[in-house]
N, C-alpha and C positions, 0 to 999 in steps of 0.2 A: 645477849646471850643467855640471859635465865629462859628467853620465850625457846631458843635449843632443846635448852636441857628438857624443858616441859615434853617438846614436842615430839623427841627421840622415845621415850620410852613408848610412850601412843603408838605411836609409828608404827612400832615393835610387835605391841600388844597385838594393831588392828590387822597388822599381818600375820600374826602365827594363828589369830583366829581364824581369819579370810582363808586358811590352807588349810586348818582343821575342821571344819565344820564339814566341809565335804568329802572330806576322807572318812570323817564318823557316820554319812550318813550312808555312804558305799559303803563300810561296813559293815553296820545295819541294816540291812539290804537283803533278804535271804534270795537274791534272784540270780547269780554268780550259779546257784547248783541248780535250779529248777531243773533244767532240764535231770541232769544226774540222779535226781533225790526230790522226784517230785513229792509234794503233799508234806514234807517236811521242814515247815516253816513257823520262824516266832517261837512266843517262850518256852514252848512247850518239846525243842525240836531238839534237845539233848534229848533227854529220856528216848527220846523215839527211836534217837540213833545210836543211841549208847551199846544195846546191844549188837549192833550190825559193825560199828567201826569195836568193839572192844575186840573182835577177832581176827582186827588187821586182813579183810578180805581184798581181794582184786575191788576195784569197781566198778567193772561190768558185774558183778553178782548183788547188790545195792537195789535193795524193791522185790525180789525173786520169790521175797516168800519160800524162803530153801526148810525144808524139814529137819529134826534136830542129826538122825541118820546121815542128811548129804554136809549140815555143818561138822560134824563129826568128822567125814571122808576127807572134807577140804582141808580140816584143820589139818589134820595127821600129812596132807600131801605136801600143803606151807610147811610145816615142823622138819619134816623129812629133807625137802631142799634146802634150807635154812641155813644150816653149816656150808653146801658147796657154795652157795650164796656169799654168805661172809669171808671164806676164802677169796675166793674171786675178786672180791668187792678192796680188801684189802692188797691181792697183787696190784689190782688196775691206778688202787690212790698209792701205792710204794711208786708203781713206774711213772705216775705222773707227778708226783713230787720228787725225784731225780733226776726227769726231764726237765723239772721247770729248774731245779738248782745249778744243771746243766750250762744250759739256755742261760743264766745269768753267771757264769764263772769264767775265772782269765781260760780253763782246763776246757773247752768247750771239744767235744770227741765226736764225731762223724759217727764211728761205726760205733758207737755208746748209745747214739742218739738214734741210731736206726734200732737198733734193740728195746732200745726202749718205748720208743716207739709200737713196735712189734708185741711185744710184753704186753702194753698195755691193750692194742686193739685185740689180741688173742682173750686176754680176761673180759675184756668188754663182750667181745664174739660168746663167748663160754657164758656168760650173767646173758648173756641174750636166750641162746639154748636152755638154760636151766628154764627160765623163762615159762619160754613157752612151751619146753614139757611138761610144768606143771600147768600152765594153763588149760592147753587140751585135757588133760586130764578131771581139770575137775571141768572142764565145758563136756567129757562124755558124761560125767556124774547128773545132768541135766536133767527134767521129766521133754519132751517137748513142745511143752508151753514153755516152758522155762526157757528154752534154746530160742525159741520163735521173738518173747522179747530180750534175747539178747540179741536177738539178730537187728529186732526193729531200732533200737539204741545203735548200735553199732551204726548201722544204716544214716542213720538222724545223724550222730556226729561226720559220718565221710561226706555226708550231703552236707554241711555247713562247713569244711573248709577249711583251709588251715589261718585266711585272713578274714574270711567273714566274722565279722561280728556275730555275740552268743544274741539270742533271742530272750526276750521277756517271759517270764510266764504268759502274759494277755497273748502274747505273738507276735509283740513287737520287736522292729529291731533296737537294738541301743545305738544309740547317734555314736559315728567313726571317733577317735580319739584326733581331737588336731597335733600337728605336726608340724614345731617351728623349728 
């Protein structure tokens, strides 16, 4: 009986440690973002990324060495579209919340469900339209060299595909996760 009391805490601690060590190692590695932000890894990465990430720019702009004028114009584009995005996001969220509540209630109404799904879909479509228009306005601001870099990054992302593992910075593919 005494041995069981002593083994249980040790088993829990060793299990927690066995789980935590790989998680910590993965969190500390910078490989997940090596394709998106090459060269920004390690202890000084925060300082290098601070200027870019503080403006909340779209990911396709990272590493393009934007001019101050470009940054200002991009900020204005994003600032101008923010209120419309916020309103449409609120509409989509409200429709989703009401739909969920209706799905798990005694007062299920097919007509109301149809209206809520259409309302949510319309809001999501308008969000996509606003974002596409903003991305296009930003793309137009880029120099030919910057556009070429964006296209190269886009091609690299598309070639990876939805189910191909990301590559390490060294070019090696990550091992596929085992599904059990």
